[in-house]
Steps between C-alpha positions, in 0.01 A plus 500: 500500500614853432659643815441864416218688671284498190364177355460523122371169364490459123416223262533363151279266295588280204226312315597195297309273265628142505355300211371154584613320184848648450582629852615819326501807728385844388541811715184708453537764774788631708429804719505639853192458716330726751538439870161608631406683817380160626865411556532803729184405688623143543849600613360755746301217664814286510730765647245623754399145603137601448396241242544128450679310774621246242781558251276334237278808513787708360602265221407555137317172440228583247455668166216589268471549125243714329367666191438873478836634613600839361872557439440876493309526828648324803733579785591453863141572602370194308325274749331236282500352155255655256346169398637206700426160354282252689574141594297369204716709263820332617362165377413166652839345414705799610820416680414753772349502846237775500392664828201729541564786743369852556797734443573833663417765240545872564490446877187279506424135447411447134284237332613135493766446234667186370878491555738236367750392764871544429682172556779527757727329244440803272624756752878555506733735681732612219709756689508603868242771417288351219245224450387347170150359449439269204129489413402231251180486295540158339343402162170408673470828694312822414410404145213746497373702207646814655842663516704473817639850556560550872654316792548568870688351793322479835636484854307230682345662809695794646216619724466156656129477420289187522434389232817613323481821294787550256618840376638599159870584540624501139313555174564510128270550202647395164393469135234230467599137447241250375588177683453166321587137567796533260719660766563562868517860614772555759539815708844551655452772760784634711446727801802674650507672841 
């Protein structure tokens, strides 16, 4: 962690297509992301010992994909995805565990939303101050007749609520990608503190 008085987290997202038949990889997006004010809310609960009494509450363990993101209108004040996909959209043969939780949105508890769980095996410490999350939408996942154009990372339950209420801590809209069974879509997301 940064030892200076000011914590300045930042992040970067790469989006890859990996084709099922040839295993060829294609980089389709490579940009910074936005660390949202939700990260500040979550860290303030952690540092003041006023939120979750479990370290799991402060871990980034969920994500969400959506349609309706706007690459010209987003920022640190983003608190939800514009059009988060539902469990049925992810598909019945999706290689994901989907959890339904009511997230913290703009200071209040929002409507129930479906969040894929990030596998622990897909979370890696890559430097003393950075963590990489690998989010995989396999060939059977999110093959909807809609573009995927936004993604967010969620901290599990920083307020320590029961049931758990995650909060958006990093967000990125991107040009739309129409997902098909011909490829996996892989998000490589690095957060540095």
